[in-house]
C-alpha positions in Angstrom: -59.0 23.3 4.1 -60.0 19.9 6.0 -58.7 16.9 4.4 -61.7 14.3 4.1 -59.6 11.4 5.2 -58.1 13.1 8.2 -60.4 12.5 11.1 -58.3 14.2 13.6 -58.7 17.7 11.9 -61.0 20.0 13.9 -62.9 22.7 12.4 -61.6 25.6 14.5 -63.5 28.9 14.5 -61.9 31.7 12.7 -60.2 29.5 10.0 -62.7 29.9 7.4 -62.5 31.4 4.0 -60.5 34.7 3.9 -62.1 37.9 2.6 -60.3 39.3 -0.4 -57.6 42.1 0.7 -57.4 45.7 -0.7 -54.1 46.6 -1.8 -52.6 49.4 0.4 -51.6 52.7 -1.1 -47.8 52.7 -1.4 -45.9 56.1 -0.7 -42.7 56.6 -2.7 -39.6 56.0 -0.4 -37.9 59.1 1.1 -34.8 60.3 -1.0 -31.7 59.2 0.6 -29.2 61.6 1.9 -26.0 61.5 0.2 -22.7 61.0 2.1 -19.7 63.0 1.2 -17.1 60.7 -0.4 -13.9 60.3 1.5 -10.7 61.3 -0.6 -8.5 58.2 -1.3 -4.9 58.5 -0.5 -2.1 56.5 -2.2 -0.1 54.6 0.4 3.5 54.4 0.3 4.5 50.7 0.2 7.6 49.5 2.3 9.9 48.7 -0.9 10.2 50.9 -3.9 8.2 49.6 -6.8 8.2 50.3 -10.7 5.2 51.4 -12.7 3.4 48.1 -12.5 3.5 47.9 -8.5 5.9 45.1 -8.4 9.1 45.5 -6.0 12.2 46.8 -7.9 14.9 44.1 -8.7 17.8 44.7 -6.7 21.1 42.9 -7.3 22.2 40.7 -4.2 25.7 39.5 -4.2 24.4 36.4 -2.2 21.7 35.3 -4.8 22.0 34.5 -8.4 19.7 35.8 -11.2 17.0 33.3 -10.5 17.0 34.4 -6.8 18.7 31.1 -5.6 21.4 31.3 -3.0 25.1 31.5 -4.5 27.3 28.6 -2.7 30.6 29.8 -1.5 33.6 28.2 -3.3 35.8 26.3 -1.0 
């Protein structure tokens, strides 16, 4: 649409009012091909774990119960 205050706008051919469009008939999409699901395998971890999946606690003579190093007594 031409602005009345815009003197630089040109009336170009082919830019008139558009005719109303008729909706196209839509076909339902084709059914999707189902893929065979891959079987999932539980991978073994590097360290043995408990039932929660956390690593098992192993007593280390160089560490105390909190995991801090034990200093050698002189």
